[in-house]
C-alpha positions, -999 to 999 in steps of 0.1 A, spaced: -344 -210 -149 -365 -205 -117 -364 -229 -87 -397 -229 -69 -397 -245 -34 -431 -262 -26 -446 -293 -5 -439 -324 -22 -477 -332 -24 -482 -300 -46 -458 -313 -74 -482 -332 -94 -509 -306 -93 -485 -281 -101 -473 -299 -132 -508 -308 -144 -516 -271 -140 -487 -259 -159 -476 -240 -128 -440 -257 -129 -424 -276 -157 -405 -301 -139 -402 -314 -103 -370 -328 -87 -393 -352 -63 -408 -376 -85 -430 -397 -60 -460 -375 -64 -459 -374 -101 -452 -411 -104 -483 -421 -81 -505 -398 -102 -491 -414 -133 -499 -449 -122 -534 -437 -117 -538 -423 -152 -525 -386 -150 -504 -378 -180 -471 -373 -160 -439 -392 -162 -406 -397 -142 -379 -391 -169 -348 -395 -149 -333 -407 -115 -301 -390 -100 -298 -414 -73 -307 -452 -77 -301 -463 -40 -316 -447 -8 -294 -422 11 -310 -431 45 -291 -445 75 -303 -467 103 -291 -452 136 -295 -465 171 -290 -461 207 -252 -467 215 -256 -500 231 -266 -516 200 -239 -532 178 -257 -549 150 -292 -549 134 -301 -583 147 -300 -568 183 -330 -548 175 -351 -580 175 -380 -570 198 -371 -534 203 -388 -502 194 -380 -487 159 -392 -452 148 -405 -444 115 -428 -422 96 -466 -429 96 -480 -457 76 -476 -449 37 -442 -430 43 -409 -441 28 -393 -447 63 -420 -467 75 -416 -489 43 -379 -491 49 -385 -503 86 -409 -531 74 -383 -541 48 -355 -543 76 -378 -561 100 -385 -587 74 -349 -591 59 -332 -592 92 -360 -614 109 -366 -592 136 -398 -606 147 -433 -596 151 -426 -584 186 -404 -555 170 -425 -525 174 -427 -497 147 -433 -462 165 -448 -436 142 -429 -405 145 -432 -381 112 -404 -357 119 -367 -368 116 -358 -345 144 -385 -363 168 -373 -396 159 -336 -386 166 -347 -371 200 -367 -401 207 -337 -423 200 -314 -402 224 -340 -402 252 -347 -440 249 -384 -436 240 -374 -456 208 -344 -478 204 -334 -470 164 -347 -451 136 -340 -443 97 -328 -408 90 -316 -391 58 -280 -382 51 -265 -359 66 -288 -362 99 -269 -393 108 -238 -370 113 -259 -349 141 -272 -382 154 -235 -395 159 -229 -360 176 -260 -369 199 -245 -400 210 -262 -424 186 -246 -452 165 -246 -456 129 -257 -493 122 -266 -495 84 -266 -476 55 -301 -486 40 -291 -481 2 -269 -515 9 -304 -536 13 -327 -512 -6 -317 -500 -40 -346 -479 -46 -342 -449 -68 -349 -416 -48 -343 -383 -63 -350 -377 -99 -368 -355 -124 -406 -357 -136 -425 -337 -160 -457 -340 -181 -462 -362 -212 -471 -330 -233 -437 -315 -224 -416 -347 -234 -438 -345 -267 -438 -310 -276 -405 -298 -261 -383 -329 -262 -353 -309 -271 -356 -289 -239 -362 -320 -218 -329 -334 -233 -308 -305 -228 -320 -305 -189 -310 -340 -187 -276 -337 -206 -270 -309 -178 -281 -333 -151 -258 -359 -164 -230 -338 -166 -234 -328 -128 -238 -361 -117 -203 -372 -137 -189 -340 -118 -204 -355 -83 -186 -388 -92 -154 -376 -105 -148 -341 -83 -147 -352 -48 -132 -318 -33 -154 -296 -56 -185 -316 -45 -175 -316 -9 -173 -278 -11 -206 -275 -26 -221 -299 2 -206 -278 28 -218 -245 16 -254 -258 5 -261 -279 39 -241 -256 61 -217 -282 71 -177 -279 79 -155 -296 54 -151 -328 75 -187 -333 79 -192 -325 42 -167 -352 33 -182 -380 54 -217 -372 40 -203 -372 3 -184 -405 9 -214 -421 26 -237 -414 -6 -213 -413 -35 -221 -450 -47 -259 -440 -46 -256 -418 -77 -267 -429 -110 -243 -426 -142 -267 -418 -168 -300 -412 -150 -316 -442 -158 -320 -471 -130 -315 -506 -138 -345 -531 -143 -340 -542 -108 -341 -508 -93 -369 -500 -115 -388 -529 -100 -376 -519 -64 -391 -484 -71 -425 -499 -82 -428 -522 -54 -421 -494 -29 -448 -472 -47 -474 -497 -46 -468 -503 -10 -466 -466 1 -493 -452 -22 -518 -481 -21 -513 -489 -56 -522 -523 -73 -491 -545 -72 -495 -551 -111 -487 -515 -117 -468 -512 -152 -434 -493 -154 -447 -477 -187 -474 -457 -166 -448 -442 -146 -415 -439 -163 -403 -427 -199 -364 -428 -197 -360 -426 -235 -351 -388 -233 -324 -397 -206 -310 -424 -229 -308 -401 -257 -292 -374 -236 -266 -398 -222 -258 -410 -257 -254 -373 -270 -235 -363 -238 -210 -393 -243 -205 -385 -281 -195 -348 -271 -170 -357 -244 
């Protein structure tokens, strides 16, 4: 197996041109699939957001951000969507300002310097934010059960190499089970992969453990949340169908086979 790093926006074209067989960033292929491209998301490894709302140290609750400045990505990005949902859910009001800052680092520095009051960052950037004197206010996965990381491929691959797809999904499910059950081993992997010390890796693991799927397949509610998010961030029609984006049948078959072998 060869792992190729590329910008997220290139994943769908690369799949369609057979430059790659799979991608672990499903949002681009999902958007393309909704617009008619023969691409499908076949699994989600995390079914809740692994993002955290951080703020300046003087804030002690989300409600205190009413009328304040919250940093997010530009319109159409996931962080911008998260902040809009946050403002609505906590009734922060129309005076709350969304400040577009695309870089996580820029948003963290802006929060530290006081040019913005809060922002959303991915784990484990929240650990760095705490070191910089900021406060961890809310795990966004507690209010947004939106699947995030996963696997997408072509409809052709599903039809002509289904056994291969299932084997990859079985390996993925085995890895997820390890993540759920082997805390120390997973922390060691996180520490090495993300260049964290053991204490930092343990904190990162504990903060995201319950975001992982158990069988690579989201619930109906989580699938709907993903479609809602995608419609907002990608400018899709609200009535986009799940069938145009998802095909979880190989994952369900892989999960059944994996369970039988155990």
